[in-house]
C-alpha positions in Angstrom: 9.9 13.9 -19.8 7.7 16.8 -18.9 6.0 16.0 -15.6 3.1 18.5 -15.3 0.9 15.6 -16.4 1.0 14.2 -12.9 -1.7 16.7 -12.1 -3.7 16.2 -15.2 -6.5 13.8 -16.0 -5.3 10.2 -16.5 -5.5 8.3 -19.8 -8.2 5.6 -20.2 -8.2 2.8 -17.7 -6.8 -0.7 -18.5 -9.0 -3.1 -20.4 -11.8 -4.6 -18.3 -11.4 -8.1 -17.0 -14.2 -10.7 -16.9 -17.0 -10.1 -14.4 -16.7 -12.0 -11.1 -20.2 -13.4 -11.1 -23.8 -12.5 -12.0 -24.5 -10.8 -8.7 -21.4 -8.7 -8.9 -21.5 -8.0 -12.7 -23.9 -5.1 -12.5 -22.6 -2.2 -14.7 -20.9 0.7 -12.9 -22.5 3.8 -14.3 -20.1 6.7 -14.2 -21.2 10.2 -13.3 -19.3 13.4 -14.2 -20.4 15.3 -11.2 -18.0 15.6 -8.2 -18.8 13.4 -5.2 -20.2 16.3 -3.1 -22.4 17.6 -5.8 -23.7 14.2 -6.8 -24.5 13.3 -3.2 -26.5 16.5 -2.9 -28.3 15.8 -6.2 -29.1 12.2 -5.2 -30.2 12.8 -1.6 -30.4 10.0 0.9 -30.3 6.4 -0.3 -33.7 4.7 -0.3 -34.6 2.0 2.3 -33.8 -1.5 0.9 -36.5 -3.9 0.0 -36.2 -7.5 1.3 -37.0 -10.9 0.1 -36.4 -14.2 1.9 -34.3 -17.3 1.1 -34.2 -20.6 2.9 -30.6 -20.0 3.9 -30.2 -16.3 4.1 -32.0 -13.0 3.9 -31.1 -11.0 0.8 -31.6 -7.3 0.1 -31.8 -5.5 -3.2 -30.3 -2.1 -2.6 -29.9 1.0 -4.7 -26.5 2.1 -3.5 -25.5 5.7 -3.8 -21.9 6.1 -2.8 -18.8 8.0 -3.7 -16.5 6.0 -6.0 -13.5 8.2 -5.4 -13.1 9.9 -8.8 -16.6 8.9 -10.0 -19.9 7.7 -8.6 -21.7 4.4 -8.7 -25.4 4.0 -8.9 -26.2 0.3 -9.0 -28.4 -2.5 -7.7 -27.0 -5.8 -6.4 -27.9 -8.6 -4.0 -26.5 -8.3 -0.5 -26.4 -10.9 2.2 -27.4 -10.5 5.9 -26.6 -12.8 8.8 -29.4 -15.1 10.0 -28.1 -15.7 13.5 -28.6 -12.2 14.8 -30.1 -8.8 13.8 -27.5 -6.8 12.0 -27.7 -3.8 9.7 -24.5 -4.9 8.0 -24.7 -6.5 4.6 -22.0 -8.1 2.4 -22.0 -8.8 -1.3 -23.8 -12.0 -2.3 -20.8 -13.2 -4.3 -19.9 -16.9 -5.0 -16.3 -15.8 -4.5 -14.7 -15.7 -1.1 -14.7 -12.6 1.0 -11.2 -11.2 0.9 -9.3 -10.6 4.1 -6.2 -8.5 4.4 -3.8 -8.7 7.4 -1.9 -5.5 8.2 1.1 -6.2 10.5 4.1 -4.2 11.8 5.0 -1.2 13.8 3.1 2.1 14.4 3.1 3.0 10.7 1.0 -0.1 10.1 -1.7 1.3 12.3 -2.8 4.7 13.7 0.1 6.9 14.5 1.3 10.5 14.2 -1.0 13.4 14.0 -4.0 13.9 11.9 -3.1 16.7 9.5 -5.5 16.5 6.5 -8.1 13.7 6.8 -8.8 12.5 3.3 -11.6 10.0 4.2 -14.9 11.0 5.6 -17.7 8.4 6.0 -18.0 4.9 4.6 -17.2 5.1 0.8 -17.9 1.4 0.3 -20.3 0.3 3.1 -20.7 -3.3 1.7 -17.3 -3.9 0.1 -14.8 -2.3 2.5 -15.3 -3.8 6.0 -13.6 -4.1 9.4 -14.6 -5.7 12.6 -17.5 -3.9 14.4 -16.1 -1.8 17.3 -12.5 -3.0 16.8 -10.2 -1.9 14.0 -6.8 -2.8 15.4 -5.0 -4.8 18.1 -1.6 -4.1 19.6 1.3 -6.2 21.0 0.7 -5.4 24.7 -2.5 -7.3 25.5 -4.0 -10.5 24.1 -7.0 -9.9 22.0 -10.2 -11.5 23.2 -11.7 -13.1 20.1 -15.1 -12.9 21.7 -15.0 -9.1 21.1 -15.1 -9.7 17.4 -18.7 -10.6 16.7 -19.6 -8.9 13.4 -18.3 -6.8 10.5 -19.0 -3.1 10.0 -18.3 -0.7 7.2 -15.0 1.0 7.3 -15.9 4.5 8.4 -12.8 6.0 10.0 -13.4 6.7 13.7 -10.2 8.7 14.0 -8.7 11.5 11.8 -5.3 9.8 12.4 -6.3 7.1 9.8 -4.3 4.0 9.0 -3.3 2.1 5.9 -5.9 -0.6 6.7 -8.5 2.1 5.9 -7.0 3.9 3.0 -5.8 0.8 1.1 -9.1 -1.0 0.9 -10.9 2.2 -0.2 -8.4 2.6 -3.0 -8.4 -1.1 -3.8 -12.2 -1.1 -4.4 -11.9 2.0 -6.6 -9.2 0.3 -8.7 -11.1 -2.9 -9.0 -14.2 -1.1 -10.3 -12.2 1.0 -12.7 -10.4 -2.0 -14.1 -13.3 -4.5 -14.3 -16.4 -2.4 -14.5 -17.9 -4.3 -11.6 -17.9 -4.3 -7.8 -15.5 -6.6 -6.0 -16.6 -9.6 -3.9 -15.8 -7.4 -0.8 -12.8 -7.2 1.6 -12.2 -7.0 5.3 -9.1 -5.5 6.8 -7.6 -5.6 10.3 -4.3 -4.3 11.8 -2.2 -5.8 14.5 0.8 -3.6 15.2 3.3 -3.0 18.0 4.5 0.6 18.0 8.2 1.3 18.6 9.3 -2.4 18.8 11.8 -4.3 16.7 11.0 -7.3 14.6 12.2 -9.6 17.3 9.1 -8.6 19.3 6.8 -9.7 16.5 7.9 -13.2 15.9 5.7 -16.3 16.2 4.5 -16.8 19.7 4.5 -13.1 20.6 1.3 -11.3 21.7 1.0 -9.3 18.5 1.5 -12.4 16.4 -1.1 -14.3 18.4 -3.5 -11.4 18.0 -3.1 -11.5 14.2 -4.1 -15.1 14.1 -7.0 -14.7 16.5 -8.5 -11.9 14.4 -8.1 -13.9 11.2 -9.8 -16.9 12.7 -12.7 -14.8 13.9 -13.0 -13.2 10.4 -13.5 -16.7 8.9 -16.2 -17.6 11.4 -18.1 -14.3 10.9 -17.9 -14.6 7.1 -19.5 -18.1 7.4 -22.4 -16.6 9.3 -23.0 -14.4 6.2 -22.9 -17.5 4.0 -19.5 -16.5 2.6 -16.1 -18.3 2.5 -13.1 -16.2 3.5 -9.8 -16.0 1.7 -6.8 -14.5 3.5 -5.2 -13.1 0.4 -2.8 -10.4 1.6 -0.3 -10.1 4.5 0.7 -6.5 4.4 4.0 -5.9 6.3 5.1 -2.4 7.4 7.9 -2.7 9.9 11.6 -1.8 10.2 11.8 1.7 11.7 13.3 0.2 14.9 16.8 -1.2 14.6 17.5 -4.8 15.3 20.5 -7.0 14.3 19.9 -10.0 12.1 16.9 -8.4 10.5 17.1 -10.3 7.2 17.1 -13.7 8.9 14.2 -12.7 11.2 12.2 -11.3 8.3 12.5 -14.6 6.4 11.4 -16.6 9.4 8.5 -14.4 10.2 7.3 -14.3 6.6 7.3 -18.0 6.2 5.6 -18.6 9.5 2.9 -16.0 9.0 2.0 -17.1 5.5 1.8 -20.8 6.7 -0.2 -20.0 9.8 -2.7 -17.8 8.0 -3.0 -20.4 5.3 -3.8 -23.1 7.9 -6.8 -21.0 9.1 -8.7 -21.3 5.8 -6.9 -24.1 4.0 -6.4 -21.8 1.0 -3.2 -20.9 -0.8 -0.8 -19.0 1.3 -1.4 -15.2 1.3 0.8 -12.9 -0.8 3.1 -10.9 1.4 3.1 -7.2 0.4 6.1 -5.6 2.0 6.4 -1.8 2.2 10.1 -0.6 2.4 10.3 1.6 5.5 11.8 5.0 5.9 14.7 6.5 7.7 13.8 9.4 10.0 13.3 13.0 9.0 16.3 14.2 11.0 18.8 12.1 9.3 21.8 10.5 11.0 23.0 7.5 8.9 21.3 5.1 6.6 19.9 1.9 8.2 20.9 -1.5 6.8 17.3 -2.6 7.4 15.9 -1.1 4.2 18.7 -3.0 2.3 17.7 -6.2 4.0 14.1 -5.6 2.9 15.3 -5.0 -0.6 17.4 -8.2 -0.7 14.7 -10.3 0.8 12.0 -9.2 -1.7 14.4 -9.7 -4.6 15.3 -13.2 -3.4 11.7 -14.1 -2.9 10.3 -12.4 -6.1 7.7 -14.6 -7.7 7.5 -16.9 -4.6 4.8 -15.3 -2.5 6.5 -12.0 -1.7 6.0 -8.6 -3.4 7.7 -5.4 -2.5 5.1 -2.6 -2.8 7.7 0.1 -3.0 9.2 2.7 -0.6 7.4 5.0 1.9 9.3 8.1 1.3 6.7 9.7 -1.1 4.3 9.8 1.9 5.0 13.0 3.9 5.3 13.1 7.6 2.9 14.6 10.1 3.8 18.1 11.4 6.7 18.0 13.9 7.0 14.2 13.5 10.1 12.6 12.2 8.8 9.1 11.3 4.9 9.0 11.1 2.7 10.0 8.2 -0.2 12.4 8.4 -3.5 11.8 6.6 -2.0 12.7 3.3 0.9 10.4 3.7 -1.5 7.5 4.7 -3.5 8.1 1.6 -0.3 7.9 -0.5 0.7 4.8 1.3 -2.7 3.2 1.0 -3.1 3.7 -2.7 0.4 2.4 -3.3 -0.5 -0.9 -1.5 -3.8 -1.0 -3.4 -2.0 -0.4 -6.8 0.3 -3.4 -6.2 -2.6 -5.5 -5.2 -4.7 -4.6 -8.2 -1.8 -5.2 -10.6 -1.3 -8.7 -9.1 -5.1 -9.4 -9.5 -4.9 -8.3 -13.1 -2.3 -11.0 -13.8 0.6 -8.7 -14.0 4.1 -9.8 -12.9 4.3 -6.8 -10.7 7.6 -5.4 -9.8 8.2 -2.1 -8.0 10.6 0.4 -9.6 13.9 -1.1 -8.8 17.1 -2.3 -10.6 16.7 -5.3 -12.9 17.0 -8.6 -11.1 19.9 -9.7 -13.3 23.1 -7.7 -13.8 21.5 -4.2 -13.3 24.7 -2.2 -13.1 27.5 -1.7 -15.7 30.5 0.6 -15.9 32.7 2.1 -18.5 35.5 4.1 -16.9 33.8 6.7 -14.7 30.4 6.1 -16.3 28.0 3.9 -14.3 24.7 2.8 -15.8 21.8 1.3 -13.9 19.0 -0.5 -15.7 15.5 -0.6 -14.1 12.4 -2.8 -14.1 10.2 -0.1 -15.5 10.3 3.1 -17.6 11.8 5.9 -15.6 11.4 9.7 -15.2 12.4 12.3 -12.6 10.0 13.9 -10.2 11.0 17.5 -10.7 10.6 18.1 -7.0 8.5 20.1 -4.7 8.4 23.7 -5.8 9.1 22.8 -9.4 5.8 21.1 -10.3 6.6 17.8 -8.6 5.8 16.2 -5.3 8.9 15.0 -3.2 11.2 17.6 -1.8 14.3 17.7 -4.0 17.5 15.9 -3.0 21.0 16.1 -4.3 21.6 14.0 -7.5 17.9 12.9 -7.5 18.9 10.6 -4.6 21.8 8.8 -6.2 25.1 8.4 -4.3 28.4 6.7 -4.6 29.7 4.5 -1.8 33.2 3.0 -1.4 36.5 3.3 0.4 37.5 6.0 -2.1 34.3 8.0 -1.7 36.4 10.9 -0.4 37.8 11.5 -3.9 34.9 10.3 -6.0 31.8 12.3 -6.4 28.8 12.4 -8.8 29.0 15.0 -11.5 25.8 14.3 -13.3 22.7 12.0 -13.3 20.7 11.5 -16.5 18.0 9.3 -18.0 19.7 7.7 -21.1 17.1 5.2 -22.2 13.6 4.3 -21.3 14.6 2.1 -18.4 18.1 3.4 -17.8 19.9 6.0 -15.7 23.6 6.9 -16.2 25.6 8.4 -13.4 28.9 10.2 -14.2 31.5 10.1 -11.5 34.4 12.6 -11.0 36.9 9.8 -11.5 37.2 6.1 -12.1 36.2 4.2 -9.0 39.0 1.8 -7.8 37.7 0.6 -4.4 36.8 -3.1 -4.1 33.6 -2.2 -2.2 32.4 0.4 -4.7 28.6 0.7 -4.9 25.9 2.9 -6.4 23.2 3.7 -4.0 19.8 5.4 -4.2 17.6 7.1 -1.6 20.2 6.2 1.1 21.3 9.6 2.4 20.5 13.2 2.2 23.6 15.0 3.4 23.2 17.1 6.6 19.5 16.4 6.9 18.9 18.0 10.3 15.7 20.0 9.5 12.3 18.8 10.4 10.8 19.5 6.9 8.2 16.7 6.8 10.3 14.4 4.5 12.5 11.5 5.3 16.2 11.9 4.8 16.2 8.7 2.8 14.4 9.6 -0.4 14.9 10.2 -4.1 13.2 11.6 -7.2 13.3 8.6 -9.6 9.8 7.5 -10.6 7.9 5.4 -13.0 4.6 7.1 -14.1 1.7 4.7 -14.3 -1.0 7.0 -15.8 -3.4 5.6 -13.2 -5.7 8.0 -11.4 -5.4 8.6 -7.7 -8.8 8.0 -6.1 -7.9 10.3 -3.2 -6.9 13.2 -5.4 -10.2 12.8 -7.2 -12.0 12.9 -3.8 -10.3 16.2 -3.1 -7.0 15.3 -1.4 -4.1 17.6 -2.2 -1.9 14.9 -3.7 -0.8 14.1 -7.3 -3.6 13.3 -9.8 -1.8 10.3 -11.1 0.1 7.5 -9.4 3.8 7.4 -9.8 5.9 4.5 -8.5 8.9 5.8 -6.7 12.1 3.8 -6.8 13.0 1.7 -3.8 16.1 2.3 -1.7 19.0 0.2 -2.9 22.7 -0.3 -3.1 24.3 -2.3 -5.9 27.9 -3.2 -6.5 29.7 -1.5 -9.4 31.6 -3.9 -11.7 
């Protein structure tokens, strides 16, 4: 498959879904001008007009705002609080206001160095919100819920950025592209504990308590806007710090968090969106944690847990071996948003990974892996691709006889199939085929994790951040997750 299309215009969007409600069903009028040019042509947004209601004040607003790869110019009703003067407005939807929890280590929050900042200003001032004056909490100090008194538009205060900013921006863009309408609005908040293992994030810990405190306050504030709150997403980004028994702890934490967040609103339990974490840039040996994440998400598939995909397509900050820069956080945010939007569209979303049932077969020295999606190869950085190339596109053979068995070729042999030719017939009882598990002798700080690969599934979906000027691929590719599977 020729892959230059990753940097071309995308094909038409998926078929629109039904409008959410009358207030949100205003048509999105597309403009062909780039965001900067259109902003200049439009000038400042007009002052809103107001009309009163027995319960709430409403505002009819002509909103002029960048919609990533296009612009919106629409009029809708917005709600204000009645208990205090606030310039903030939220959509007047009959649907609940959406709340996303971001939880994990430093990569779940602000970390690394800035690099290229892809977000400037509040793209969606009524539909992408955070708490006023507080965008994150850590695991060191208990969060005082009294600090969280109102919402505010997400307008990044730091060039460092965080997925809780990039994901909702991309999610709103995807929602409008797919449905032709604005979303009911979403609020995001991060609780993270940098450099700590999962054992420091279990129920009862400070960071876990802070997560629940923030969610409770979000519900109370939403009610002051006359809106119900639904905690729909528990986004988990953790695993860079080693701990034994990770898989067991992950299952306990996932069950507890989903149940405790559900209890706050009485809704259905939130969907867990798990991002498979990276190994470091300067590679030593593959961590078993990524395999535990892989196994957990496969065991829980269709039962409230979704693996978004891997992080390795998100480059690191300069001179950093584990944290993304602004470009990386944009890539990570849009990957999370893509999985979210697919689920909302009713798709049975799976990342690019081996089939759930009998994915590997063998005939002599030929090993075939069948995947959940159509596959292609990213040709690699310097060859018209994105990720820095790695030997055998990231595939590797593991087993007690690995000293005499090597990979001689890797090829796509069917739409959803890759065939790996080995130098001999594997005989070891522990023989396995692995992917994105090790880059031999990765000792150079080159901005890429040593655990990466080049197998992708192109989606044809436009990247909102590329369209806004970020130097990332024009279309979204799903990169294959790290895995090891036994060879029959």
